[in-house]
C-alpha atoms as one frame of an Amber mdcrd trajectory, in Angstrom:
protein
  22.851  13.444  21.392  21.230  10.301  20.285  21.832   7.931  17.668  21.685
   9.784  13.974  18.785   9.083  11.793  20.335   6.620   9.055  21.116   8.736
   5.566  18.349   7.155   3.618  15.544   8.279   6.399  17.476  11.756   6.156
  16.982  11.818   2.501  13.384  10.609   2.467  12.657  13.135   4.852  14.412
  15.838   3.269  12.532  14.989  -0.102   8.880  15.092   1.575   9.565  18.591
   3.284  11.161  20.472   0.085   8.371  19.082  -2.023   5.990  20.641   0.886
   8.053  24.084   0.906   8.379  24.752  -2.615   4.402  24.058  -2.443   4.038
  26.262  -0.118   2.509  24.026   2.787   5.483  24.152   5.244   8.169  26.382
   6.263  10.882  26.256   9.358   7.646  27.790  11.575   4.490  29.413  10.637
   5.986  33.234  11.236   9.456  31.845   9.939   9.950  31.623   6.462  13.022
  29.630   6.024  13.203  26.112   5.085  12.456  23.452   6.956  14.848  22.257
   9.178  16.425  18.410   8.125  19.394  16.852   9.910  20.333  13.310  11.355
  19.544  14.869  14.530  16.812  16.706  14.181  13.335  17.705  12.088  11.094
  21.163  12.229   8.921  22.460  10.377   5.307  24.059  10.019   2.602  24.913
   8.445   2.883  28.529   6.754   1.090  31.676   8.315  -2.464  30.934   9.268
  -2.016  27.181   7.622   0.325  26.532  10.613  -0.372  25.210  14.261   2.001
  23.232  16.534   5.301  23.085  15.164   6.475  19.507  14.036   9.734  18.893
  16.055  11.544  15.697  16.618  14.867  15.094  17.789  17.357  12.244  18.494
  18.639  13.596  21.599  18.135  11.209  24.392  16.219  13.499  26.862  14.119
  14.685  24.245  11.413  11.374  24.902   8.257  13.447  24.113   6.873  14.932
  21.224   2.802  15.951  19.879   2.066  18.141  17.100  -1.460  19.032  16.711
  -2.104  20.065  13.326  -5.841  20.465  13.122  -6.007  18.932   9.818  -4.384
  21.900   8.413  -3.174  21.513   4.850   0.443  20.256   6.561  -1.243  17.269
   8.229  -0.286  15.191   5.072   3.330  16.070   5.589   3.765  15.282   9.258
   1.917  11.646   8.500   4.358  10.979   6.094   7.400  12.254   8.036   6.308
  10.339  10.956   5.800   7.119   8.956   9.308   7.742   7.835  10.749   7.768
  11.790   8.690   4.979  12.587  10.362   2.906   9.892  13.768   4.168  10.790
  13.279   4.589  14.134  12.584   1.110  15.633  10.458   1.334  19.455   8.749
   4.756  18.388   5.465   5.111  19.836   3.352   6.928  17.142  -0.110   7.772
  18.415  -3.091   9.831  16.077  -6.554  11.258  16.670  -7.511  10.312  13.718
  -8.089   6.552  12.032  -4.978   5.396  10.600  -7.018   3.457   8.079  -9.428
   6.424   7.312  -7.218   9.669   7.859  -3.656   8.442   7.027  -4.903   6.241
   4.210  -2.900   8.586   1.838  -0.152   8.737   3.719  -0.275   4.867   3.824
  -0.426   4.445   0.302   2.513   6.688   0.049   4.551   5.174   2.279   4.313
   1.566   1.111   4.748   2.919  -2.451   7.850   4.993  -1.578   9.749   3.541
   1.561   8.566   0.016   3.004   5.370  -1.558   4.307   3.319  -0.205   7.081
   0.014  -2.531   8.149  -2.266  -2.134  10.453  -3.223  -4.444  13.059  -5.383
  -2.858  15.601  -2.171  -0.305  15.602   0.112   0.932  13.301   3.187  -1.791
  12.448   6.107  -1.764  10.299   6.996  -4.613   8.099  10.959  -4.863   7.951
  12.778  -6.914   5.719  15.552  -7.464   8.043  12.921  -8.897  11.121  11.835
 -12.239  11.480   8.512 -11.514  12.482   6.455  -8.181  11.933   6.646  -5.168
  14.283   3.964  -3.299  15.918   3.920   0.229  16.578   2.436   1.402  19.539
  -0.235   3.570  18.054   2.084   8.748  16.575   1.533  11.898  18.650  -0.286
  14.240  16.528
């Protein structure tokens, strides 16, 4: 198993997914009503019923190097964006790509992140300003 997610990242992701679960937006899988899975090693959730598309799954295992989650702009899309921003911030080198424009479709998620977690910027690509770094670190585009 690869390096675990830091406790702070797990806390942010749990808060995001718990709020969305209580609002009836997400669950473990489109046909699995259990709460989303959030641990230091993995994250798994989907929209509820027809509000789901592809299951969002992130795993820290080294052999699990590619992940893609097409949301079809369903309500859980906003949850996916927030979780990806948290993962990108805490997992340096994580590549985040999107079919949508970071400056437009991601605007709400970016505003939330800058208020609640850290600082993200857009300079042709998505990047994070980490206080521990001496320079900005661009993240090469997030697989939705």
